[in-house]
C-alpha positions as CSV (number, residue, x, y, z in Angstrom):
1,M,143.7,84.7,113.6
2,S,141.9,86.3,110.7
3,K,143.5,89.4,109.1
4,K,141.6,92.6,109.8
5,K,140.4,94.4,106.8
6,Q,142.1,97.6,105.9
7,P,139.9,100.7,105.5
8,K,140.0,102.5,102.2
9,F,139.8,105.8,104.0
10,K,140.3,106.8,107.6
11,L,138.4,108.8,110.2
12,S,139.3,112.4,110.7
13,A,141.3,113.3,113.8
14,F,138.3,115.1,115.3
15,T,135.8,112.3,114.9
16,K,138.4,109.7,115.8
17,H,138.5,111.1,119.3
18,F,134.8,112.0,119.6
19,T,133.4,109.2,121.8
20,I,130.1,108.2,123.3
21,L,130.3,107.1,126.9
22,G,134.0,106.6,126.2
23,L,133.3,103.4,124.4
24,V,133.1,103.8,120.7
25,S,134.2,106.3,118.1
26,S,132.0,108.1,115.7
27,P,131.6,106.5,112.2
28,W,132.0,109.8,110.3
29,V,134.7,109.7,107.7
30,N,137.2,112.3,106.6
31,A,135.7,114.3,103.7
32,A,139.1,114.4,101.9
33,D,139.4,110.6,101.9
34,I,135.9,109.9,100.7
35,A,136.3,112.4,97.8
36,N,137.6,109.6,95.7
37,Y,134.2,107.9,95.8
38,Q,132.0,111.0,95.4
39,N,130.5,112.3,92.2
40,R,132.3,109.9,90.0
41,S,132.2,110.4,86.3
42,V,132.8,107.7,83.6
43,T,132.1,107.2,80.0
44,P,130.6,103.8,79.1
45,P,131.2,102.7,75.5
46,K,128.5,102.4,72.8
47,I,128.9,98.9,71.4
48,S,127.9,97.6,68.0
49,S,127.4,94.0,68.9
50,S,125.0,93.2,71.7
51,P,125.9,90.5,74.3
52,N,123.7,87.4,74.7
53,I,121.9,87.7,78.0
54,D,122.3,84.2,79.3
55,G,124.3,84.7,82.6
56,E,127.6,83.6,81.0
57,I,130.0,86.6,80.7
58,T,132.4,86.0,77.8
59,Q,135.4,88.0,76.8
60,A,134.2,88.3,73.2
61,E,130.9,89.8,74.1
62,W,132.0,92.2,76.8
63,Q,135.6,93.1,75.7
64,N,134.7,96.7,74.9
65,A,132.6,97.3,78.1
66,L,133.7,99.8,80.7
67,V,135.2,97.9,83.7
68,I,134.3,99.1,87.2
69,D,136.0,97.2,90.0
70,D,136.6,99.9,92.7
71,F,133.8,99.4,95.2
72,V,133.7,100.6,98.7
73,E,131.8,99.2,101.8
74,Y,128.9,101.2,103.1
75,R,127.5,98.8,105.7
76,P,128.3,97.8,108.3
77,E,131.6,99.8,108.3
78,V,131.9,102.8,105.9
79,G,135.1,102.8,103.9
80,Q,136.3,99.2,104.1
81,A,137.6,97.4,101.0
82,P,135.5,94.4,99.8
83,D,136.3,91.0,101.2
84,H,136.3,89.6,97.7
85,P,136.6,91.2,94.3
86,I,133.6,92.7,92.5
87,K,134.0,93.4,88.8
88,A,131.2,95.2,87.0
89,L,130.9,95.8,83.2
90,V,128.8,98.7,81.7
91,A,127.9,99.4,78.1
92,Y,125.0,100.4,75.9
93,D,123.8,100.3,72.3
94,E,120.9,102.1,70.7
95,D,118.3,99.7,72.0
96,Y,119.6,98.5,75.5
97,F,121.6,99.6,78.5
98,Y,123.8,96.7,79.7
99,V,125.4,95.8,83.0
100,A,127.2,92.6,84.0
101,A,129.2,91.6,87.0
102,H,131.5,88.9,88.3
103,I,130.7,88.4,92.0
104,T,133.5,86.6,93.8
105,Q,131.9,84.9,96.8
106,P,132.5,81.5,98.5
107,A,129.6,79.2,97.8
108,D,128.8,78.6,101.4
109,T,128.2,82.3,102.0
110,I,125.7,82.9,99.2
111,T,122.1,83.5,100.4
112,D,119.9,82.3,97.5
113,R,116.6,80.8,98.5
114,L,114.1,82.3,96.0
115,L,112.7,81.5,92.6
116,T,109.4,83.4,92.8
117,Q,109.8,86.8,91.1
118,G,109.3,89.8,93.5
119,S,108.9,87.9,96.7
120,F,111.0,89.0,99.7
121,A,114.0,89.2,97.4
122,W,115.7,92.0,99.6
123,R,116.5,89.3,102.1
124,E,118.7,87.5,99.6
125,D,122.1,88.4,98.2
126,Y,121.8,90.7,95.2
127,F,123.5,92.9,92.7
128,G,122.0,95.8,90.8
129,L,121.9,99.4,89.7
130,V,120.0,102.6,90.2
131,L,119.6,104.5,86.9
132,D,118.8,108.3,86.8
133,T,118.1,108.9,83.1
134,N,117.6,112.6,83.5
135,F,120.6,113.0,85.9
136,D,118.6,115.5,88.0
137,K,119.0,113.3,91.1
138,S,115.3,113.7,91.9
139,D,114.0,110.2,90.8
140,A,115.4,107.1,89.3
141,Y,114.8,103.5,88.2
142,L,116.0,100.6,90.3
143,F,116.9,97.1,88.9
144,H,118.4,94.3,91.1
145,V,118.9,90.6,90.7
146,T,119.5,87.7,93.1
147,P,121.9,84.8,92.4
148,S,119.0,82.7,91.0
149,G,117.9,85.4,88.7
150,V,114.9,86.7,90.7
151,K,114.4,90.3,89.6
152,I,113.6,93.3,91.7
153,D,112.5,96.6,90.1
154,G,111.0,99.8,91.3
155,L,111.1,103.5,91.3
156,V,113.2,105.8,93.6
157,D,111.4,109.0,94.2
158,G,114.1,111.1,95.9
159,S,114.5,108.9,99.1
160,N,111.2,106.9,98.8
161,Y,111.2,103.5,97.1
162,I,108.1,102.5,95.2
163,E,108.4,98.7,95.0
164,E,105.1,98.0,93.2
165,W,106.3,99.4,89.9
166,N,107.6,97.0,87.2
167,T,108.5,97.0,83.6
168,I,110.1,94.7,80.9
169,W,113.8,94.0,81.3
170,Y,116.1,91.0,81.1
171,A,118.5,89.4,83.5
172,K,120.2,86.0,83.8
173,T,122.6,84.6,86.3
174,K,125.0,81.7,86.5
175,K,126.8,80.1,89.5
176,T,130.6,79.7,89.0
177,D,133.4,78.1,90.9
178,K,134.3,81.5,92.3
179,G,130.8,82.9,93.0
180,W,128.2,84.0,90.6
181,D,127.8,86.1,87.4
182,I,125.0,88.3,86.3
183,E,124.0,89.9,83.0
184,I,121.3,92.6,82.7
185,A,119.8,94.3,79.6
186,I,117.3,97.2,80.1
187,P,115.4,98.1,77.0
188,M,115.3,101.8,76.1
189,Q,111.6,101.3,75.5
190,S,111.2,100.5,79.2
191,I,112.6,103.8,80.5
192,S,112.1,107.5,79.9
193,F,114.9,109.9,79.2
194,D,115.6,113.3,77.7
195,E,117.2,112.6,74.3
196,N,119.0,116.0,74.5
197,K,120.9,115.0,77.7
198,S,124.0,113.0,77.2
199,S,124.7,112.4,81.0
200,W,122.8,109.9,83.1
201,G,123.2,109.0,86.8
202,L,124.3,105.5,87.8
203,Q,124.8,103.6,91.1
204,L,126.1,100.1,91.3
205,R,125.3,98.1,94.4
206,Y,126.1,94.6,95.8
207,K,124.8,93.1,99.1
208,S,126.0,90.0,100.9
209,S,123.9,88.5,103.7
210,K,126.6,86.2,105.3
211,P,128.2,88.3,106.6
212,Y,125.9,91.3,106.1
213,Q,127.8,93.8,103.9
214,Q,126.8,96.4,101.3
215,Y,129.2,97.7,98.7
216,Y,128.7,100.7,96.3
217,W,130.4,102.3,93.4
218,N,129.6,105.9,94.3
219,L,129.1,107.5,97.7
220,N,128.3,111.2,97.5
221,N,127.2,111.3,101.1
222,T,128.0,108.6,103.7
223,Q,125.2,109.9,106.0
224,D,122.5,109.4,103.4
225,S,121.1,106.1,101.9
226,P,123.3,105.3,98.9
227,W,120.4,104.0,96.8
228,N,118.7,107.4,97.0
229,A,118.6,109.3,93.7
230,N,121.0,112.0,94.9
231,Q,123.8,109.4,95.4
232,V,124.3,108.5,91.7
233,G,127.5,109.1,89.8
234,E,127.7,110.4,86.3
235,I,127.9,108.3,83.1
236,K,128.7,110.6,80.1
237,N,128.3,110.8,76.4
238,I,125.1,108.7,76.1
239,S,123.8,109.3,72.6
240,G,122.1,107.7,69.6
241,L,119.4,105.9,71.4
242,K,116.2,104.4,69.9
243,Q,112.9,103.5,71.2
244,G,111.4,102.1,68.0
245,K,108.1,103.6,67.0
246,G,107.4,104.1,70.7
247,I,104.3,102.0,70.6
248,E,103.4,99.5,73.4
249,V,100.2,97.5,73.4
250,R,99.2,95.4,76.4
251,T,96.4,93.0,75.5
252,G,94.5,91.0,78.0
253,L,91.8,88.4,78.1
254,S,90.1,87.2,81.2
255,A,87.4,84.8,82.2
256,N,86.0,85.9,85.5
257,K,83.4,84.6,87.9
258,I,82.6,87.3,90.5
259,N,80.0,86.1,93.1
260,D,77.2,84.7,90.9
261,E,78.1,86.6,87.7
262,S,80.4,85.3,85.0
263,N,81.9,87.3,82.2
264,F,84.5,87.0,79.4
265,E,86.4,90.3,79.1
266,P,89.0,91.6,76.8
267,S,91.1,94.6,77.8
268,I,93.7,96.7,76.1
269,D,96.3,99.3,77.1
270,V,97.9,101.3,74.3
271,G,101.0,103.4,75.1
272,Y,102.8,105.8,72.8
273,K,106.0,107.7,73.5
274,F,105.6,111.2,72.1
275,T,109.2,111.7,73.0
276,P,111.6,109.4,74.8
277,N,110.6,111.2,78.0
278,L,106.9,111.7,77.5
279,T,104.5,108.8,77.4
280,G,100.7,108.7,76.7
281,L,98.5,105.7,77.7
282,L,95.0,104.7,76.7
283,T,93.3,101.9,78.7
284,L,90.0,100.4,77.6
285,N,87.8,98.1,79.7
286,T,90.6,98.0,82.3
287,D,90.9,94.6,84.1
288,F,92.2,94.4,87.6
289,S,91.1,90.8,88.3
290,G,93.8,88.7,89.8
291,T,95.3,91.5,91.9
292,E,96.4,90.2,95.3
293,I,94.0,91.1,98.1
294,D,95.0,93.5,100.8
295,A,96.3,92.4,104.2
296,Q,93.4,92.2,106.6
297,D,93.2,95.4,108.6
298,V,92.9,94.9,112.4
299,N,92.1,98.5,113.2
300,M,92.3,99.3,116.9
301,T,91.8,103.0,116.5
302,R,89.0,105.4,115.7
303,F,90.3,106.4,112.3
304,N,90.5,105.0,108.8
305,S,93.3,102.8,107.6
306,Y,95.6,103.5,104.6
307,F,96.3,100.8,102.0
308,N,99.0,100.8,99.3
309,E,98.2,100.8,95.6
310,Q,98.7,97.4,93.9
311,R,97.3,97.9,90.4
312,D,99.8,98.2,87.6
313,F,98.0,100.9,85.7
314,F,98.3,103.3,88.6
315,L,101.8,102.3,89.6
316,Q,103.3,103.2,86.2
317,D,105.2,106.5,86.8
318,A,103.5,106.8,90.2
319,Q,106.2,109.0,91.6
320,L,105.1,111.8,89.2
321,F,101.8,112.1,91.1
322,Q,103.4,112.4,94.6
323,F,102.5,115.7,96.2
324,G,103.8,117.5,99.3
325,Q,105.6,115.2,101.8
326,F,103.3,112.4,102.9
327,A,104.7,108.9,102.3
328,P,106.2,107.0,104.0
329,F,105.7,108.7,107.4
330,A,102.3,110.3,107.0
331,T,99.2,109.8,104.8
332,N,96.5,111.9,106.5
333,G,95.5,114.8,104.2
334,M,96.8,113.5,100.9
335,P,95.0,115.4,98.1
336,F,95.3,112.5,95.6
337,Y,95.0,108.8,96.5
338,S,94.8,106.5,93.5
339,R,92.7,103.9,95.3
340,R,89.8,106.3,95.2
341,I,89.6,105.3,91.5
342,G,87.8,102.0,90.8
343,L,86.4,101.8,94.3
344,S,83.3,103.3,96.0
345,P,83.4,105.0,99.4
346,E,82.3,101.7,100.8
347,S,85.3,99.9,99.0
348,E,83.1,98.2,96.5
349,V,84.7,97.5,93.1
350,L,83.6,99.9,90.3
351,D,84.3,99.0,86.6
352,I,86.6,101.3,84.8
353,N,85.4,101.9,81.2
354,W,88.4,103.8,79.9
355,G,91.2,106.0,81.0
356,T,94.0,108.1,79.7
357,K,97.4,109.0,81.2
358,L,100.2,111.3,80.1
359,T,103.4,111.2,82.1
360,G,107.0,112.3,81.7
361,Q,109.2,115.3,81.6
362,I,109.5,118.3,79.2
363,D,112.7,120.2,79.8
364,Q,112.7,120.8,83.6
365,T,109.0,120.2,84.0
366,Q,107.7,116.9,85.3
367,L,104.1,116.1,84.6
368,G,101.5,113.5,85.3
369,V,97.9,113.8,83.9
370,L,95.3,111.0,84.5
371,S,91.6,110.9,83.6
372,V,89.4,107.8,84.1
373,N,85.8,107.1,83.2
374,Q,84.2,104.6,85.7
375,D,80.9,103.5,86.9
376,S,79.4,105.9,89.4
377,A,79.2,104.8,93.0
378,T,75.6,106.0,93.2
379,Q,74.4,104.3,89.9
380,S,71.4,106.5,89.5
381,Q,69.5,106.4,86.3
382,N,71.0,109.7,85.0
383,N,74.4,109.2,86.5
384,K,75.7,105.7,85.5
385,S,79.3,106.8,85.0
386,T,81.6,109.5,86.3
387,Q,84.8,111.1,85.2
388,L,87.8,111.4,87.7
389,S,90.8,113.4,86.7
390,V,94.1,114.5,88.3
391,A,96.9,116.7,87.0
392,R,100.3,117.1,88.7
393,L,103.1,119.4,87.6
394,K,106.5,120.0,89.2
395,E,109.1,122.4,87.9
396,L,112.7,121.5,88.8
397,I,114.1,125.0,89.3
398,D,117.6,123.7,89.9
399,K,119.2,120.7,91.6
400,N,118.0,121.9,95.1
401,H,114.6,123.5,94.5
402,S,111.3,122.5,92.9
403,L,107.9,124.1,92.8
404,G,104.7,122.1,91.9
405,G,101.0,122.0,91.8
406,V,98.2,119.5,91.8
407,Y,94.5,119.6,90.6
408,T,91.8,116.9,90.9
409,Q,88.3,116.9,89.4
410,G,85.4,114.6,90.1
411,A,84.3,112.2,92.8
412,P,83.4,108.4,92.8
413,T,79.8,109.4,93.6
414,G,79.6,111.6,90.5
415,D,79.7,114.9,92.5
416,D,81.5,117.8,90.8
417,D,84.2,118.1,93.5
418,S,87.7,119.5,93.0
419,T,91.0,120.0,94.8
420,I,93.8,122.4,94.0
421,G,97.2,122.7,95.6
422,I,100.8,124.0,95.5
423,D,104.0,122.6,97.0
424,Y,107.7,123.5,97.3
425,S,110.7,121.3,98.1
426,Y,114.3,122.0,98.9
427,N,117.1,119.4,99.1
428,D,120.8,120.1,99.9
429,V,123.8,119.1,101.9
430,I,125.1,121.2,104.8
431,L,128.2,120.8,107.1
432,E,129.9,118.9,104.3
433,D,127.9,115.6,104.6
434,Q,124.6,116.3,106.4
435,S,121.5,116.1,104.1
436,I,118.7,118.5,104.7
437,R,115.2,118.4,103.1
438,F,112.4,120.9,103.5
439,N,108.9,120.6,102.1
440,T,105.8,122.8,102.4
441,W,102.4,122.5,100.7
442,Y,98.9,124.1,100.6
443,N,95.7,122.7,99.0
444,D,92.1,123.5,99.2
445,V,88.9,121.6,98.2
446,D,85.7,122.6,96.5
447,N,83.2,120.0,97.8
448,E,79.5,120.0,97.0
449,H,78.6,118.9,100.5
450,A,80.8,121.2,102.4
451,T,79.1,123.0,105.3
452,G,81.9,125.0,106.9
453,S,84.5,127.5,105.8
454,D,87.8,125.8,106.5
455,S,88.4,123.5,103.5
456,A,92.2,123.9,103.4
457,S,95.1,121.7,104.4
458,Y,98.6,122.9,104.6
459,G,101.9,122.0,106.3
460,L,105.6,121.8,106.3
461,Q,108.3,119.3,107.1
462,L,112.0,119.8,107.9
463,E,114.1,116.6,107.8
464,L,117.8,115.8,108.4
465,P,117.7,112.3,107.0
466,N,121.2,111.3,108.1
467,D,122.4,107.9,109.3
468,T,124.1,109.1,112.5
469,F,122.0,112.0,113.5
470,Y,118.4,112.2,112.2
471,W,115.8,114.8,112.9
472,R,112.3,115.4,111.5
473,T,109.9,118.2,112.4
474,R,106.4,118.3,110.8
475,Y,103.4,120.6,111.2
476,Q,100.1,120.1,109.4
477,H,96.7,121.9,109.5
478,I,93.6,119.9,108.2
479,G,90.4,122.0,108.2
480,E,87.0,120.8,109.3
481,D,85.7,120.8,105.7
482,Y,88.9,119.4,104.1
483,N,87.5,116.3,102.4
484,P,89.1,115.7,99.0
485,S,87.0,113.2,97.1
486,M,90.1,111.8,95.4
487,G,92.3,112.0,98.4
488,F,92.8,110.3,101.8
489,V,91.8,111.8,105.1
490,S,91.7,109.8,108.4
491,R,91.4,112.7,110.8
492,K,90.4,116.3,110.1
493,S,89.7,119.5,112.1
494,I,93.2,119.2,113.6
495,E,96.6,120.8,114.0
496,Y,99.2,118.1,114.0
497,S,102.9,118.3,114.9
498,E,105.7,115.9,115.4
499,H,109.4,116.0,116.3
500,V,111.5,112.8,115.9
501,T,115.2,112.3,116.3
502,H,117.7,109.4,116.5
503,Y,121.4,109.0,117.2
504,R,123.0,105.9,115.7
505,V,126.5,104.6,116.3
506,R,128.2,102.2,114.1
507,P,131.3,101.1,116.0
508,N,134.5,100.6,114.0
509,E,137.0,99.8,116.8
510,G,137.2,97.5,119.8
511,V,134.9,94.8,121.2
512,L,131.7,96.6,120.1
513,A,132.9,96.8,116.5
514,D,133.6,93.0,116.6
515,N,130.0,92.2,117.7
516,L,127.6,95.0,116.6
517,N,126.5,96.6,113.4
518,F,125.0,99.5,115.3
519,F,123.2,100.7,118.3
520,M,120.9,103.7,118.5
521,F,118.7,105.9,120.6
522,V,115.3,107.4,119.5
523,A,113.0,110.0,120.9
524,G,109.9,111.6,119.6
525,R,106.8,113.7,120.3
526,F,103.6,113.4,118.3
527,S,100.7,115.7,119.1
528,T,97.2,116.5,117.7
529,H,95.2,119.6,118.7
530,D,91.8,120.7,117.6
531,L,91.4,124.0,115.7
532,N,90.9,125.9,119.0
533,G,94.2,124.7,120.4
534,N,92.9,122.0,122.7
535,L,95.0,118.8,123.0
536,L,93.3,115.8,121.5
537,S,96.2,113.2,121.3
538,E,99.8,113.1,122.3
539,R,102.5,110.4,122.3
540,L,105.9,110.8,123.8
541,T,108.3,108.0,122.9
542,F,111.7,107.1,124.0
543,Q,113.8,104.2,122.7
544,P,116.7,103.7,125.0
545,L,117.9,100.5,123.4
546,S,118.1,99.4,119.7
547,I,120.9,97.0,118.8
548,Q,121.8,94.9,115.7
549,N,124.6,92.4,115.9
550,K,126.9,91.0,113.2
551,N,124.4,88.3,112.4
552,S,121.7,91.0,111.8
553,D,119.8,89.9,114.9
554,S,118.2,92.9,116.5
555,I,116.4,94.0,119.6
556,R,114.5,97.2,120.3
557,L,113.0,98.5,123.6
558,A,110.7,101.5,123.7
559,Y,108.6,103.4,126.2
560,N,105.5,105.3,125.2
561,R,103.5,107.8,127.2
562,K,100.1,108.8,125.7
563,T,97.4,111.3,126.3
564,E,94.0,111.0,124.7
565,N,91.1,113.4,125.1
566,L,87.8,111.8,124.0
567,T,85.0,114.2,123.1
568,A,82.5,111.4,123.5
569,D,82.3,107.9,124.9
570,W,84.0,105.3,122.7
571,A,82.6,101.8,122.5
572,F,85.8,100.0,121.9
573,S,84.1,96.6,122.1
574,D,80.9,95.0,123.4
575,S,82.5,94.7,126.8
576,I,84.8,97.8,127.0
577,T,83.8,101.4,126.7
578,Y,86.2,104.4,127.2
579,K,84.5,107.4,128.8
580,A,84.7,110.9,127.4
581,G,87.5,113.0,128.9
582,E,91.2,112.9,129.4
583,H,93.1,109.6,129.5
584,K,96.8,109.3,130.3
585,F,98.4,105.9,129.9
586,D,101.8,104.4,129.1
587,S,103.2,101.2,127.7
588,W,106.5,99.4,126.9
589,Q,107.3,97.8,123.6
590,L,109.8,95.1,122.8
591,V,110.7,94.2,119.2
592,A,113.1,91.3,118.4
593,S,114.1,89.8,115.1
594,S,116.6,87.3,113.9
595,G,118.8,87.7,110.8
596,T,116.9,86.8,107.6
597,Q,119.9,85.0,106.1
598,R,119.0,81.8,108.0
599,P,116.6,79.2,106.7
600,I,114.4,79.8,109.7
601,Y,114.0,83.3,111.2
602,A,111.4,85.2,113.2
603,T,110.2,88.5,114.5
604,L,108.3,89.2,117.7
605,T,106.6,92.4,118.9
606,V,105.3,92.6,122.5
607,N,103.4,95.6,124.1
608,Y,102.7,95.7,127.8
609,G,101.0,98.5,129.7
610,E,97.7,100.4,129.4
611,H,95.2,101.4,126.6
612,F,93.1,104.3,127.7
613,S,91.5,103.0,131.0
614,A,92.2,99.3,130.3
615,D,95.2,97.1,130.9
616,L,96.9,95.9,127.7
617,V,99.1,93.0,126.7
618,D,99.6,92.2,123.1
619,Y,102.0,90.3,120.9
620,Y,102.6,89.5,117.3
621,A,104.9,86.8,116.0
622,N,106.1,86.0,112.5
623,L,107.9,82.8,111.7
624,Y,109.6,82.4,108.3
625,Y,110.8,79.1,106.8
626,Q,112.9,79.0,103.6
627,P,114.6,75.6,103.3
628,N,115.4,76.0,99.6
629,K,114.5,78.0,96.5
630,H,111.2,76.3,96.0
631,I,109.4,76.9,99.3
632,F,108.7,80.1,101.2
633,L,106.4,79.8,104.3
634,N,105.4,82.6,106.6
635,V,103.1,82.0,109.6
636,G,101.9,85.0,111.7
637,R,99.9,85.1,114.8
638,G,98.9,88.0,117.0
639,S,96.8,88.5,120.1
640,Y,95.6,91.6,121.9
641,Y,94.2,91.3,125.4
642,Y,92.3,94.2,127.1
643,E,90.9,94.2,130.7
644,Q,88.9,97.0,132.2
645,Q,87.5,96.5,135.7
646,H,87.1,92.7,135.1
647,N,85.6,93.3,131.7
648,K,87.8,91.5,129.1
649,Y,88.2,91.7,125.4
650,A,90.6,89.8,123.2
651,V,91.4,90.1,119.5
652,H,93.3,87.5,117.5
653,R,94.7,87.6,114.0
654,S,96.7,85.2,112.0
655,H,97.9,84.6,108.5
656,I,99.6,81.9,106.5
657,R,101.5,82.7,103.3
658,L,102.9,79.9,101.2
659,N,104.8,80.5,98.0
660,V,105.8,77.5,95.9
661,A,108.1,77.9,92.9
662,L,108.5,75.0,90.5
663,N,111.1,77.0,88.6
664,A,111.7,80.6,87.7
665,D,108.7,80.6,85.4
666,W,106.0,78.7,87.4
667,S,104.9,79.9,90.8
668,W,101.9,79.2,93.1
669,N,101.2,81.8,95.9
670,T,98.6,81.4,98.6
671,L,97.6,83.8,101.4
672,L,95.1,82.9,104.2
673,Q,94.0,85.6,106.7
674,H,91.7,85.7,109.7
675,N,91.0,88.2,112.5
676,T,88.4,88.2,115.2
677,R,88.0,92.0,115.3
678,S,86.0,91.9,112.1
679,D,85.3,88.2,112.2
680,K,86.5,87.8,108.6
681,F,88.4,85.0,106.9
682,S,89.9,85.5,103.4
683,L,91.7,83.3,100.9
684,F,93.8,84.3,97.9
685,S,95.6,81.8,95.7
686,R,97.3,82.4,92.3
687,I,99.1,80.1,89.9
688,K,101.3,82.1,87.6
689,Y,103.3,81.2,84.5
690,Q,105.6,83.9,83.0
691,S,107.3,82.4,80.0
692,A,108.9,85.8,79.2
693,P,108.8,89.3,80.6
694,D,106.1,90.2,78.0
695,A,103.9,87.1,78.5
696,I,101.9,86.2,81.6
697,Y,99.3,83.5,82.2
698,Q,97.6,83.2,85.6
699,I,94.6,81.7,87.3
700,S,93.5,83.1,90.7
701,L,90.9,82.5,93.4
702,A,89.9,85.0,96.0
703,K,87.2,84.3,98.6
704,G,86.0,86.1,101.7
705,Y,83.8,84.9,104.6
706,D,82.0,86.4,107.5
707,I,82.5,83.9,110.4
708,S,80.9,85.9,113.2
709,E,78.6,83.0,113.9
710,G,81.4,80.4,113.7
711,W,83.1,78.6,110.9
712,S,80.3,76.1,110.5
713,E,77.8,79.0,110.0
714,R,80.1,81.0,107.8
715,T,78.7,83.3,105.2
716,E,80.4,83.9,101.9
717,T,80.9,87.7,101.3
718,F,83.0,87.6,98.2
719,E,84.2,85.2,95.5
720,E,86.3,85.9,92.4
721,T,87.7,83.3,90.2
722,S,89.8,84.6,87.3
723,L,91.7,83.1,84.3
724,K,93.8,85.8,82.8
725,I,96.3,86.1,79.9
726,N,98.4,89.2,79.2
727,Y,100.7,89.9,76.3
728,I,102.9,93.0,75.7
729,H,103.7,94.0,72.2
730,R,106.2,96.7,71.3
731,W,107.1,98.4,68.0
């Protein structure tokens, strides 16, 4: 019989006896016990001799580092001691911030199946850190590494993770007879900080997949996500840092063939740090060739789809341009959407001639200013280029309050449009450990083609983003003439509201604790009215079952009741038309997934019920195969079947993603996509060699076809072949 782990702190008497259906106890912990792991404060040493980042931790190199070995479990059971020791080492010098760790872990429990950088690495084991260089707990940098040295980096904007961001940093790992070791060095040139502040925020984090466990150094709030910026502890007396001359030059050279035109294009980005916390950037002849194509959109609605930004130039410091409270739950009504730059309203690629960007923080003011000169979407004789600009400011009033504004100028078509807005946010903790967030915003547009009088959008959101009890209420007004030329709007002339809640239980005693990570209940109401108060859309959802077991297998069952009022007939397909008027319909959804720690795992989503006045059955299945570090295969297939009075319509979509890694430097990624809704087939394939974090060589091929007349009669709609070399130089 295995010995049961002893908790580091115990449940309070009240929560111990609070039960649900008499079966399980609440996972809340005693605030007095967890105090030992809250708001920790340590002083890492400034070292004079830098360690060699090779994955081999030696006593001579790390003897003066701060040792951190008191970690606590966050998932699946808050408060447990680690199964095996975790020993982290922290230090810095004037040029780098260093972290190392000894991970004690039996070899047969290590999940390590990747060599390709940035590909599905969250499904592996990893160790890493969150670094808040301003210690304002509003945003931070994230750096994590898997046992094979695959690096994960990104930005943490409050509670939102921006995974597309990346920078230069160094990490090496090495397997040992006791587990694996890791060494990390983050250049001071790669991060921004206030040189007058001697305190930074730090979080250390380790995740094991077999069994699923997460351990952290600091837990300010067990009800909030521990990688959020507000969960960091303090590292003190940081001083004497250097960033060289603060100059970074990214040079690029590409040979491209786009459709029938070939070109040979140099590009250059020049960055300069005016202060360690304020960076300027100039880009000339910006080259976005080789960027991975978007996932094909199978849009079964009447409204536009939203796509994430993937271009590096716009991802750098992207969190500074976030306005109001939109991502990740809502995107409709955003005043600034960076994908409006470099693309026409018809999604055609427009050349960017030059651009400038200023990002960073001055005292308590965060700012992001961007101005880009690009080819005009209209390309008239007197209007061959257009200037698009955005400015975003946010004043951090104190640790709980911020007030900001945004202004955009210009339009891809060359029109002299503008948008101006203001927003306020509040973050705090109530009832000892319950996080609360409130956001409100207002913005208005000045559009040359506006015909009405209501050009404003405003709203508010109240959120209790806690693990056990969650609540979100949102209200939004989008006027009939709100059409920001540099923003994103999928539906206007509406009043929108939503109310969502969940209650999650993480059992810590009895038979349920032995078999389940959690179970939860979810309910929500989402409604859209026109500006006269008439109901347009409503969805009531209830999720009576959501369970995850100890192997991270999960199943979720949900019921949805919808109401749609169509103001006109909607030709959904050639064979199915939905008549104007009120439609009430319901459906059931089943979502099942297996734990990703296995070499073969899968997800399945099934919907059964009605869609307006048609019967609906649809499914989407994903199969993943990771037999070793060199191969990652994902095959997805989905089908949607509609039937309305013997009229039938079916949509199918599929994709194949194959990533092949010869080693940590060489990778070959391929993505094939097809759907019958748009009758499009696309191919993207890229071979990439990254000999160092500052040198990248790649060749890519992207092709698109219209196959509405069949594969044998396919028509090529797009082709881009690119050979690209990028170097980064720093002084």
